[in-house]
N, C-alpha and C positions, 0 to 999 in steps of 0.2 A: 797901950800895945798888948793886943791878945796873942798869946803864944799859940801855935797851931796844935800843940800836942800830938804831933805826928810821931808814930811809932817807929818810922823809917828815918833815922838821921845819920849824920856823918859819925863815924867811930874812929877810934885809933887802931882798929883792928888791921892785922898784917893780910894784906891782898894776896901775896904769894903763899902764905899758909893757907888761906881759904881755898885758892885754886887747887892745891895740893891734896885737898879734902874730897875733891870732885871724884867719884870712883869711876865714872864713865870715861874711858879714854878720849873718845871723839868729844865730849863736851869739855873736857879738860884742854884739849887742843884748841877747840873753837874759843875758849875763854882767853887763851893765851894769844891767839891770833888778834881778837878783838882788842885785848890790852895794847898790843904793840901797835896796832891801826889807830886806836882811839888816842894814845900818846902823841903820834905824829900830827893827827888831824887837830886835836885841840891844844897841844902844847902844855897839857895839864897831866899831874900824876894820878893814878887810879886811887880811889878812896873808897873803902868798905862803907856803904850806908846800910844800917841794920845788919843782919846776919848773913845776907845773900845777894845784896846788889852792888855792883861795882859801878862807880860814878867818876864822871870827870868834869870838872868845874863845879859851878854851884850858881844858883839864882834864888835871890830873896824876892818872895812874893807877898803882897799885902792886899786884902779884899776890902771893898767899902765896909763890910761888917766889922772890920779891925782885926779879923783873923789873918796871922802872918806867919811865915815860917821860911825854911830853906829847903831846896829840893836839888838834885844834881841836874847840871845843865844838859847832860845826856848820861844814860846808864844802860846796863844789861844785867841779866841774872841768868846763869846757867841752870835751867830747870830740868827735871828727869827727862821729860819727851823732847825738848827743844830748848833753843836759846831765846830769850825774851829781850828784845831791845825797846827801851822806853824812850819814845820820841817827842820832840816838841812840835808845836804847831799843828795844823789840821792835815789829815791825810791826803786831802786833795793837792797839797803843795808837793807831793812826793810821787804823783801818778806817773810821769814819764820816766822817773828813775826806777820804780817799782816794775814797770814793764821790761826794763832791761835786767832787772835784779836775778831772776830765776825762781826756783821753788821757794814760797813763802806764804804765810798766812798773816792777816791783819786783825787787830782789836782795836778798840779805842785808845789811840795813842801808843799802841804796841805792834811791833813787827815781830813775827815768830820765824825763827829759822831752825829747821832741823839739823842742817849741815852748814856751818858758815863757810867752809871751804868750796861748797857747791855753788855758792851765790857768785855772781860777777862782781870781782874785786872792784873794778872801777866804779860801778854803780853804787855798790855798798859804801865805798869810801865818800862818794858825793852825798849820800843819804846821811851819813854820819856827819859829815861837815855841815850839810844844810841845818840838821837837827841842833847841832851845837850852836851855830849862829842864832838859830830862833830862840834856843834856851837861854842865850846870854843876852839877848836885846829886848825880850818881852819882859 
């Protein structure tokens, strides 16, 4: 069993204390809103993964190469310019929901939001729920 050697692993860090360190008021409000929503959607408590990623649930993976490790089922990180949501599955699975979401950008497995409170709350909730389902069943 080969350990992944991941730098980003679950910690026993205090998520609330981490959120309190966010200097930008909007990013702090966005993080608080996401934590509340993700608690409801996943039924999981928030866990600090590494120094700056808040994750909910976990998924153990194992590749044919023998490499294995754990990753959050769904997570986000409040970055300086925007909030990054780390999603499971292929972005194509989110197309209709993303059309309803409002202002956003996409990266490989990432959804970037400048203001979480400006996203369509229903679409965002559905995206989070879909990602969590995909992240816990793959």
